[in-house]
N, CA, C and O atoms as a GROMACS GRO file, in nm:
protein
  472
    1MET      N    1   1.953  -1.068  -0.785
    1MET     CA    2   2.032  -1.023  -0.672
    1MET      C    3   1.880  -1.062  -0.553
    1MET      O    4   1.758  -1.060  -0.568
    2CYS      N    5   1.965  -1.094  -0.444
    2CYS     CA    6   1.889  -1.193  -0.329
    2CYS      C    7   1.892  -1.034  -0.210
    2CYS      O    8   1.994  -0.976  -0.174
    3ILE      N    9   1.766  -1.003  -0.178
    3ILE     CA   10   1.748  -0.922  -0.141
    3ILE      C   11   1.628  -0.922  -0.036
    3ILE      O   12   1.520  -0.975  -0.064
    4SER      N   13   1.654  -0.860   0.092
    4SER     CA   14   1.571  -0.842   0.173
    4SER      C   15   1.503  -0.693   0.201
    4SER      O   16   1.549  -0.578   0.201
    5LEU      N   17   1.377  -0.746   0.224
    5LEU     CA   18   1.306  -0.563   0.259
    5LEU      C   19   1.271  -0.564   0.362
    5LEU      O   20   1.288  -0.660   0.438
    6ALA      N   21   1.215  -0.461   0.391
    6ALA     CA   22   1.240  -0.392   0.545
    6ALA      C   23   1.122  -0.490   0.623
    6ALA      O   24   1.122  -0.486   0.746
    7ASP      N   25   1.050  -0.552   0.576
    7ASP     CA   26   0.943  -0.672   0.690
    7ASP      C   27   1.016  -0.744   0.704
    7ASP      O   28   1.008  -0.777   0.823
    8GLY      N   29   1.099  -0.804   0.652
    8GLY     CA   30   1.212  -0.899   0.637
    8GLY      C   31   1.219  -1.028   0.533
    8GLY      O   32   1.306  -1.113   0.523
    9GLN      N   33   1.098  -1.012   0.462
    9GLN     CA   34   1.078  -1.117   0.304
    9GLN      C   35   1.213  -1.140   0.234
    9GLN      O   36   1.262  -1.044   0.174
   10ARG      N   37   1.256  -1.220   0.234
   10ARG     CA   38   1.352  -1.249   0.103
   10ARG      C   39   1.304  -1.294   0.010
   10ARG      O   40   1.214  -1.377   0.016
   11SER      N   41   1.365  -1.238  -0.125
   11SER     CA   42   1.350  -1.243  -0.239
   11SER      C   43   1.463  -1.269  -0.359
   11SER      O   44   1.573  -1.241  -0.313
   12THR      N   45   1.473  -1.314  -0.508
   12THR     CA   46   1.593  -1.286  -0.555
   12THR      C   47   1.476  -1.178  -0.676
   12THR      O   48   1.364  -1.198  -0.722
   13GLU      N   49   1.567  -1.072  -0.686
   13GLU     CA   50   1.503  -1.014  -0.797
   13GLU      C   51   1.584  -0.967  -0.893
   13GLU      O   52   1.705  -0.979  -0.877
   14ASP      N   53   1.533  -0.903  -1.013
   14ASP     CA   54   1.642  -0.807  -1.093
   14ASP      C   55   1.621  -0.717  -1.026
   14ASP      O   56   1.527  -0.696  -0.950
   15VAL      N   57   1.756  -0.624  -1.063
   15VAL     CA   58   1.740  -0.488  -0.979
   15VAL      C   59   1.765  -0.386  -1.084
   15VAL      O   60   1.780  -0.422  -1.201
   16LEU      N   61   1.770  -0.287  -1.055
   16LEU     CA   62   1.905  -0.169  -1.149
   16LEU      C   63   1.975  -0.125  -1.016
   16LEU      O   64   1.919  -0.119  -0.907
   17ILE      N   65   2.101  -0.095  -1.042
   17ILE     CA   66   2.185  -0.014  -0.986
   17ILE      C   67   2.200   0.079  -1.044
   17ILE      O   68   2.159   0.095  -1.159
   18THR      N   69   2.296   0.205  -0.944
   18THR     CA   70   2.365   0.340  -1.027
   18THR      C   71   2.365   0.375  -0.895
   18THR      O   72   2.301   0.340  -0.795
   19THR      N   73   2.483   0.480  -0.927
   19THR     CA   74   2.566   0.551  -0.823
   19THR      C   75   2.492   0.708  -0.776
   19THR      O   76   2.435   0.734  -0.881
   20VAL      N   77   2.465   0.808  -0.696
   20VAL     CA   78   2.454   0.911  -0.688
   20VAL      C   79   2.522   0.974  -0.563
   20VAL      O   80   2.540   0.932  -0.449
   21THR      N   81   2.562   1.116  -0.638
   21THR     CA   82   2.556   1.210  -0.529
   21THR      C   83   2.513   1.278  -0.409
   21THR      O   84   2.473   1.395  -0.413
   22ILE      N   85   2.519   1.218  -0.313
   22ILE     CA   86   2.396   1.286  -0.225
   22ILE      C   87   2.455   1.448  -0.133
   22ILE      O   88   2.550   1.465  -0.057
   23GLU      N   89   2.398   1.499  -0.161
   23GLU     CA   90   2.444   1.648  -0.057
   23GLU      C   91   2.364   1.700   0.040
   23GLU      O   92   2.265   1.769   0.016
   24ILE      N   93   2.422   1.654   0.213
   24ILE     CA   94   2.386   1.710   0.317
   24ILE      C   95   2.452   1.776   0.425
   24ILE      O   96   2.533   1.737   0.508
   25GLU      N   97   2.380   1.916   0.396
   25GLU     CA   98   2.446   2.051   0.528
   25GLU      C   99   2.584   2.081   0.412
   25GLU      O  100   2.689   2.113   0.467
   26GLY      N  101   2.586   2.074   0.279
   26GLY     CA  102   2.719   2.066   0.222
   26GLY      C  103   2.825   2.024   0.192
   26GLY      O  104   2.927   2.078   0.152
   27ARG      N  105   2.779   1.858   0.224
   27ARG     CA  106   2.914   1.740   0.231
   27ARG      C  107   2.859   1.669   0.129
   27ARG      O  108   2.738   1.674   0.154
   28LYS      N  109   2.878   1.590   0.006
   28LYS     CA  110   2.867   1.514  -0.093
   28LYS      C  111   2.942   1.391  -0.014
   28LYS      O  112   3.048   1.377   0.047
   29PHE      N  113   2.818   1.301  -0.053
   29PHE     CA  114   2.834   1.149  -0.070
   29PHE      C  115   2.828   1.075  -0.145
   29PHE      O  116   2.712   1.054  -0.181
   30ASP      N  117   2.916   1.007  -0.203
   30ASP     CA  118   2.890   0.920  -0.335
   30ASP      C  119   2.821   0.749  -0.282
   30ASP      O  120   2.890   0.661  -0.230
   31GLN      N  121   2.686   0.740  -0.308
   31GLN     CA  122   2.593   0.627  -0.258
   31GLN      C  123   2.509   0.545  -0.372
   31GLN      O  124   2.427   0.588  -0.453
   32GLU      N  125   2.554   0.422  -0.352
   32GLU     CA  126   2.487   0.351  -0.521
   32GLU      C  127   2.390   0.323  -0.446
   32GLU      O  128   2.389   0.308  -0.324
   33LEU      N  129   2.296   0.316  -0.532
   33LEU     CA  130   2.109   0.319  -0.471
   33LEU      C  131   2.051   0.196  -0.596
   33LEU      O  132   2.076   0.191  -0.716
   34ILE      N  133   1.985   0.125  -0.529
   34ILE     CA  134   1.955   0.024  -0.590
   34ILE      C  135   1.783   0.048  -0.612
   34ILE      O  136   1.719   0.107  -0.524
   35ALA      N  137   1.724   0.003  -0.719
   35ALA     CA  138   1.603   0.034  -0.754
   35ALA      C  139   1.540  -0.113  -0.809
   35ALA      O  140   1.601  -0.200  -0.872
   36LEU      N  141   1.413  -0.114  -0.767
   36LEU     CA  142   1.299  -0.229  -0.812
   36LEU      C  143   1.251  -0.196  -0.933
   36LEU      O  144   1.194  -0.087  -0.939
   37PRO      N  145   1.259  -0.274  -1.053
   37PRO     CA  146   1.184  -0.208  -1.190
   37PRO      C  147   1.052  -0.230  -1.155
   37PRO      O  148   0.974  -0.144  -1.197
   38ASN      N  149   0.997  -0.334  -1.079
   38ASN     CA  150   0.818  -0.369  -1.028
   38ASN      C  151   0.746  -0.251  -0.953
   38ASN      O  152   0.636  -0.201  -0.975
   39ALA      N  153   0.857  -0.215  -0.840
   39ALA     CA  154   0.829  -0.085  -0.755
   39ALA      C  155   0.761  -0.006  -0.776
   39ALA      O  156   0.802   0.049  -0.879
   40LYS      N  157   0.654   0.050  -0.734
   40LYS     CA  158   0.577   0.201  -0.799
   40LYS      C  159   0.577   0.317  -0.666
   40LYS      O  160   0.551   0.295  -0.547
   41ARG      N  161   0.614   0.444  -0.731
   41ARG     CA  162   0.597   0.494  -0.612
   41ARG      C  163   0.676   0.483  -0.470
   41ARG      O  164   0.661   0.516  -0.352
   42ASN      N  165   0.750   0.429  -0.535
   42ASN     CA  166   0.847   0.390  -0.360
   42ASN      C  167   0.996   0.531  -0.316
   42ASN      O  168   1.089   0.555  -0.392
   43ARG      N  169   0.981   0.580  -0.219
   43ARG     CA  170   1.080   0.669  -0.200
   43ARG      C  171   1.205   0.567  -0.162
   43ARG      O  172   1.209   0.447  -0.134
   44THR      N  173   1.317   0.684  -0.175
   44THR     CA  174   1.465   0.632  -0.147
   44THR      C  175   1.420   0.598  -0.018
   44THR      O  176   1.315   0.635   0.033
   45LEU      N  177   1.548   0.491   0.057
   45LEU     CA  178   1.549   0.438   0.203
   45LEU      C  179   1.737   0.456   0.169
   45LEU      O  180   1.803   0.408   0.077
   46LEU      N  181   1.785   0.554   0.302
   46LEU     CA  182   1.925   0.542   0.294
   46LEU      C  183   2.000   0.442   0.393
   46LEU      O  184   2.105   0.506   0.399
   47GLY      N  185   2.016   0.366   0.448
   47GLY     CA  186   2.038   0.273   0.547
   47GLY      C  187   2.156   0.309   0.577
   47GLY      O  188   2.221   0.404   0.533
   48ILE      N  189   2.199   0.189   0.693
   48ILE     CA  190   2.345   0.190   0.744
   48ILE      C  191   2.445   0.248   0.696
   48ILE      O  192   2.516   0.346   0.720
   49ASP      N  193   2.431   0.122   0.583
   49ASP     CA  194   2.594   0.220   0.481
   49ASP      C  195   2.592   0.310   0.496
   49ASP      O  196   2.695   0.364   0.536
   50PHE      N  197   2.455   0.398   0.470
   50PHE     CA  198   2.488   0.537   0.377
   50PHE      C  199   2.526   0.605   0.529
   50PHE      O  200   2.612   0.693   0.530
   51LEU      N  201   2.472   0.572   0.637
   51LEU     CA  202   2.487   0.636   0.768
   51LEU      C  203   2.622   0.651   0.798
   51LEU      O  204   2.671   0.761   0.821
   52LYS      N  205   2.710   0.504   0.801
   52LYS     CA  206   2.872   0.506   0.833
   52LYS      C  207   2.942   0.585   0.729
   52LYS      O  208   3.051   0.643   0.740
   53LYS      N  209   2.873   0.579   0.640
   53LYS     CA  210   3.013   0.639   0.505
   53LYS      C  211   3.013   0.823   0.563
   53LYS      O  212   3.113   0.891   0.582
   54SER      N  213   2.873   0.864   0.580
   54SER     CA  214   2.866   0.949   0.606
   54SER      C  215   2.889   1.057   0.741
   54SER      O  216   2.894   1.180   0.748
   55GLY      N  217   2.900   0.941   0.850
   55GLY     CA  218   2.926   0.974   0.939
   55GLY      C  219   2.831   1.028   1.032
   55GLY      O  220   2.855   1.096   1.132
   56ILE      N  221   2.689   0.979   0.974
   56ILE     CA  222   2.611   1.072   1.073
   56ILE      C  223   2.542   1.021   1.166
   56ILE      O  224   2.462   0.938   1.124
   57MET      N  225   2.539   1.036   1.271
   57MET     CA  226   2.512   0.963   1.410
   57MET      C  227   2.338   1.044   1.463
   57MET      O  228   2.308   1.162   1.479
   58LEU      N  229   2.274   0.944   1.472
   58LEU     CA  230   2.093   0.958   1.526
   58LEU      C  231   2.139   0.927   1.676
   58LEU      O  232   2.210   0.843   1.731
   59ASP      N  233   2.023   1.092   1.734
   59ASP     CA  234   2.042   1.059   1.873
   59ASP      C  235   1.863   1.043   1.886
   59ASP      O  236   1.809   1.153   1.888
   60LEU      N  237   1.759   0.915   1.895
   60LEU     CA  238   1.690   0.921   1.859
   60LEU      C  239   1.592   0.951   2.011
   60LEU      O  240   1.469   0.954   2.010
   61ARG      N  241   1.658   0.967   2.106
   61ARG     CA  242   1.615   0.993   2.248
   61ARG      C  243   1.606   1.145   2.224
   61ARG      O  244   1.536   1.178   2.320
   62ASN      N  245   1.627   1.237   2.168
   62ASN     CA  246   1.630   1.351   2.143
   62ASN      C  247   1.547   1.391   2.001
   62ASN      O  248   1.471   1.487   1.986
   63GLN      N  249   1.578   1.305   1.920
   63GLN     CA  250   1.489   1.327   1.782
   63GLN      C  251   1.631   1.412   1.701
   63GLN      O  252   1.609   1.467   1.593
   64GLN      N  253   1.719   1.414   1.738
   64GLN     CA  254   1.806   1.451   1.665
   64GLN      C  255   1.950   1.402   1.599
   64GLN      O  256   2.009   1.314   1.663
   65TRP      N  257   2.014   1.450   1.477
   65TRP     CA  258   2.094   1.403   1.361
   65TRP      C  259   2.220   1.517   1.432
   65TRP      O  260   2.205   1.629   1.481
   66PHE      N  261   2.340   1.436   1.412
   66PHE     CA  262   2.476   1.511   1.370
   66PHE      C  263   2.610   1.456   1.326
   66PHE      O  264   2.653   1.355   1.382
   67PHE      N  265   2.655   1.496   1.263
   67PHE     CA  266   2.803   1.442   1.214
   67PHE      C  267   2.880   1.419   1.349
   67PHE      O  268   2.872   1.476   1.457
   68ALA      N  269   2.980   1.282   1.288
   68ALA     CA  270   3.052   1.237   1.430
   68ALA      C  271   3.163   1.329   1.448
   68ALA      O  272   3.227   1.336   1.553
   69ASP      N  273   3.188   1.402   1.343
   69ASP     CA  274   3.333   1.545   1.380
   69ASP      C  275   3.322   1.664   1.396
   69ASP      O  276   3.412   1.747   1.380
   70MET      N  277   3.165   1.695   1.441
   70MET     CA  278   3.053   1.800   1.435
   70MET      C  279   2.940   1.792   1.552
   70MET      O  280   2.827   1.842   1.543
   71PRO      N  281   2.980   1.733   1.642
   71PRO     CA  282   2.878   1.681   1.733
   71PRO      C  283   2.836   1.761   1.824
   71PRO      O  284   2.776   1.716   1.922
   72GLN      N  285   2.867   1.925   1.806
   72GLN     CA  286   2.823   2.034   1.924
   72GLN      C  287   2.711   2.106   1.754
   72GLN      O  288   2.635   2.203   1.756
   73LYS      N  289   2.730   2.052   1.681
   73LYS     CA  290   2.585   2.098   1.597
   73LYS      C  291   2.496   1.991   1.522
   73LYS      O  292   2.535   1.921   1.428
   74GLN      N  293   2.391   1.990   1.570
   74GLN     CA  294   2.303   1.946   1.571
   74GLN      C  295   2.102   1.943   1.458
   74GLN      O  296   2.020   2.035   1.450
   75PHE      N  297   2.098   1.837   1.412
   75PHE     CA  298   1.970   1.891   1.352
   75PHE      C  299   1.812   1.804   1.373
   75PHE      O  300   1.789   1.703   1.308
   76ALA      N  301   1.758   1.835   1.428
   76ALA     CA  302   1.625   1.830   1.421
   76ALA      C  303   1.599   1.705   1.329
   76ALA      O  304   1.651   1.682   1.220
   77PHE      N  305   1.526   1.645   1.382
   77PHE     CA  306   1.442   1.526   1.264
   77PHE      C  307   1.370   1.569   1.179
   77PHE      O  308   1.261   1.557   1.235
   78GLY      N  309   1.346   1.617   1.069
   78GLY     CA  310   1.243   1.654   1.008
   78GLY      C  311   1.314   1.824   0.954
   78GLY      O  312   1.280   1.857   0.840
   79GLU      N  313   1.394   1.911   1.020
   79GLU     CA  314   1.458   1.997   0.978
   79GLU      C  315   1.487   2.032   0.879
   79GLU      O  316   1.570   1.948   0.846
   80HIS      N  317   1.479   2.102   0.798
   80HIS     CA  318   1.542   2.153   0.618
   80HIS      C  319   1.700   2.160   0.628
   80HIS      O  320   1.745   2.246   0.704
   81ALA      N  321   1.751   2.114   0.590
   81ALA     CA  322   1.882   2.218   0.592
   81ALA      C  323   1.912   2.328   0.471
   81ALA      O  324   2.002   2.412   0.469
   82ASN      N  325   1.820   2.305   0.381
   82ASN     CA  326   1.820   2.440   0.304
   82ASN      C  327   1.642   2.461   0.274
   82ASN      O  328   1.573   2.402   0.191
   83ASP      N  329   1.609   2.546   0.357
   83ASP     CA  330   1.498   2.622   0.331
   83ASP      C  331   1.375   2.612   0.143
   83ASP      O  332   1.258   2.597   0.106
   84GLN      N  333   1.506   2.632   0.095
   84GLN     CA  334   1.466   2.709  -0.007
   84GLN      C  335   1.412   2.558  -0.131
   84GLN      O  336   1.329   2.581  -0.219
   85HIS      N  337   1.459   2.456  -0.119
   85HIS     CA  338   1.425   2.295  -0.110
   85HIS      C  339   1.426   2.211  -0.051
   85HIS      O  340   1.510   2.121  -0.050
   86PRO      N  341   1.283   2.227   0.045
   86PRO     CA  342   1.251   2.159   0.163
   86PRO      C  343   1.196   2.016   0.114
   86PRO      O  344   1.102   2.022   0.035
   87VAL      N  345   1.232   1.917   0.141
   87VAL     CA  346   1.187   1.780   0.100
   87VAL      C  347   1.041   1.755   0.085
   87VAL      O  348   0.995   1.706  -0.018
   88ASP      N  349   0.968   1.787   0.188
   88ASP     CA  350   0.851   1.744   0.195
   88ASP      C  351   0.734   1.850   0.081
   88ASP      O  352   0.614   1.836   0.056
   89ASN      N  353   0.814   1.934   0.044
   89ASN     CA  354   0.771   1.993  -0.096
   89ASN      C  355   0.827   1.925  -0.269
   89ASN      O  356   0.789   1.969  -0.378
   90LEU      N  357   0.902   1.835  -0.250
   90LEU     CA  358   0.954   1.810  -0.380
   90LEU      C  359   0.882   1.732  -0.436
   90LEU      O  360   0.810   1.697  -0.343
   91ASP      N  361   0.850   1.683  -0.516
   91ASP     CA  362   0.808   1.597  -0.598
   91ASP      C  363   0.895   1.476  -0.621
   91ASP      O  364   1.010   1.483  -0.665
   92VAL      N  365   0.814   1.330  -0.580
   92VAL     CA  366   0.891   1.213  -0.566
   92VAL      C  367   0.909   1.162  -0.713
   92VAL      O  368   0.982   1.064  -0.731
   93ASN      N  369   0.853   1.215  -0.807
   93ASN     CA  370   0.844   1.212  -0.923
   93ASN      C  371   1.030   1.305  -1.026
   93ASN      O  372   1.073   1.284  -1.139
   94LEU      N  373   1.075   1.384  -0.933
   94LEU     CA  374   1.188   1.454  -0.996
   94LEU      C  375   1.313   1.403  -0.996
   94LEU      O  376   1.416   1.465  -1.024
   95CYS      N  377   1.299   1.251  -0.954
   95CYS     CA  378   1.411   1.162  -1.058
   95CYS      C  379   1.465   1.149  -1.153
   95CYS      O  380   1.399   1.099  -1.244
   96THR      N  381   1.590   1.182  -1.178
   96THR     CA  382   1.621   1.153  -1.324
   96THR      C  383   1.777   1.167  -1.282
   96THR      O  384   1.838   1.241  -1.205
   97LEU      N  385   1.805   1.082  -1.352
   97LEU     CA  386   1.961   1.086  -1.397
   97LEU      C  387   2.074   1.179  -1.474
   97LEU      O  388   2.072   1.203  -1.595
   98HIS      N  389   2.162   1.222  -1.389
   98HIS     CA  390   2.249   1.303  -1.448
   98HIS      C  391   2.347   1.239  -1.541
   98HIS      O  392   2.341   1.116  -1.543
   99GLU      N  393   2.438   1.298  -1.622
   99GLU     CA  394   2.490   1.276  -1.718
   99GLU      C  395   2.624   1.156  -1.710
   99GLU      O  396   2.634   1.070  -1.798
  100GLU      N  397   2.696   1.163  -1.624
  100GLU     CA  398   2.783   1.110  -1.585
  100GLU      C  399   2.753   1.005  -1.468
  100GLU      O  400   2.844   0.957  -1.400
  101GLU      N  401   2.623   0.974  -1.451
  101GLU     CA  402   2.541   0.820  -1.337
  101GLU      C  403   2.523   0.752  -1.484
  101GLU      O  404   2.535   0.780  -1.603
  102GLY      N  405   2.489   0.655  -1.406
  102GLY     CA  406   2.451   0.548  -1.470
  102GLY      C  407   2.531   0.482  -1.585
  102GLY      O  408   2.485   0.396  -1.660
  103ARG      N  409   2.654   0.532  -1.589
  103ARG     CA  410   2.737   0.504  -1.703
  103ARG      C  411   2.792   0.374  -1.675
  103ARG      O  412   2.872   0.345  -1.764
  104CYS      N  413   2.782   0.297  -1.601
  104CYS     CA  414   2.783   0.149  -1.568
  104CYS      C  415   2.660   0.091  -1.642
  104CYS      O  416   2.664  -0.032  -1.646
  105LEU      N  417   2.576   0.135  -1.688
  105LEU     CA  418   2.467   0.062  -1.747
  105LEU      C  419   2.451   0.040  -1.844
  105LEU      O  420   2.402   0.148  -1.877
  106ASN      N  421   2.449  -0.031  -1.953
  106ASN     CA  422   2.422  -0.039  -2.094
  106ASN      C  423   2.294   0.033  -2.140
  106ASN      O  424   2.219   0.054  -2.045
  107THR      N  425   2.247   0.077  -2.258
  107THR     CA  426   2.126   0.152  -2.280
  107THR      C  427   2.013   0.094  -2.271
  107THR      O  428   1.923   0.178  -2.263
  108THR      N  429   1.967  -0.040  -2.266
  108THR     CA  430   1.822  -0.095  -2.196
  108THR      C  431   1.827  -0.068  -2.090
  108THR      O  432   1.742   0.013  -2.052
  109GLN      N  433   1.938  -0.125  -1.978
  109GLN     CA  434   1.914  -0.070  -1.834
  109GLN      C  435   1.906   0.068  -1.778
  109GLN      O  436   1.850   0.119  -1.680
  110LYS      N  437   1.975   0.107  -1.866
  110LYS     CA  438   1.957   0.288  -1.819
  110LYS      C  439   1.838   0.319  -1.852
  110LYS      O  440   1.786   0.407  -1.784
  111GLU      N  441   1.756   0.260  -1.965
  111GLU     CA  442   1.627   0.353  -2.016
  111GLU      C  443   1.525   0.285  -1.900
  111GLU      O  444   1.437   0.356  -1.852
  112LYS      N  445   1.539   0.146  -1.856
  112LYS     CA  446   1.477   0.068  -1.728
  112LYS      C  447   1.441   0.172  -1.575
  112LYS      O  448   1.350   0.194  -1.495
  113LEU      N  449   1.602   0.216  -1.610
  113LEU     CA  450   1.620   0.256  -1.482
  113LEU      C  451   1.497   0.409  -1.515
  113LEU      O  452   1.379   0.439  -1.498
  114VAL      N  453   1.593   0.452  -1.556
  114VAL     CA  454   1.474   0.646  -1.617
  114VAL      C  455   1.321   0.608  -1.594
  114VAL      O  456   1.227   0.675  -1.550
  115ALA      N  457   1.328   0.477  -1.639
  115ALA     CA  458   1.162   0.454  -1.635
  115ALA      C  459   1.114   0.461  -1.472
  115ALA      O  460   1.048   0.551  -1.420
  116VAL      N  461   1.153   0.367  -1.423
  116VAL     CA  462   1.125   0.303  -1.274
  116VAL      C  463   1.125   0.487  -1.222
  116VAL      O  464   1.011   0.525  -1.194
  117LEU      N  465   1.220   0.582  -1.211
  117LEU     CA  466   1.279   0.670  -1.165
  117LEU      C  467   1.146   0.748  -1.179
  117LEU      O  468   1.090   0.793  -1.079
  118LYS      N  469   1.093   0.764  -1.312
  118LYS     CA  470   0.996   0.871  -1.334
  118LYS      C  471   0.818   0.839  -1.223
  118LYS      O  472   0.725   0.920  -1.230
   0.00000   0.00000   0.00000
């Protein structure tokens, strides 16, 4: 796959792809994620495609975000939606595939993806 990195560099890379369910403020969204097998300790970046799909609007001036269908309920950047599981306290190595995820991958691809997520 030809990919463009955040720094603008383009390259052709072998990638692993899966779909995961992301829950934000009680709303669930299926999102395709791409993993670079040779990358180490990278965090997941959600892009414009996710913002469009989820209806999340960013208010950069006020450092807030909200859902387009509920602009009156705003959240500060970095505010935790669920204080029981704040993102900053999660170990970045807790990524695993659920039973139903990665079903489009063959066994070898799934093993490689699991290794990347560890």
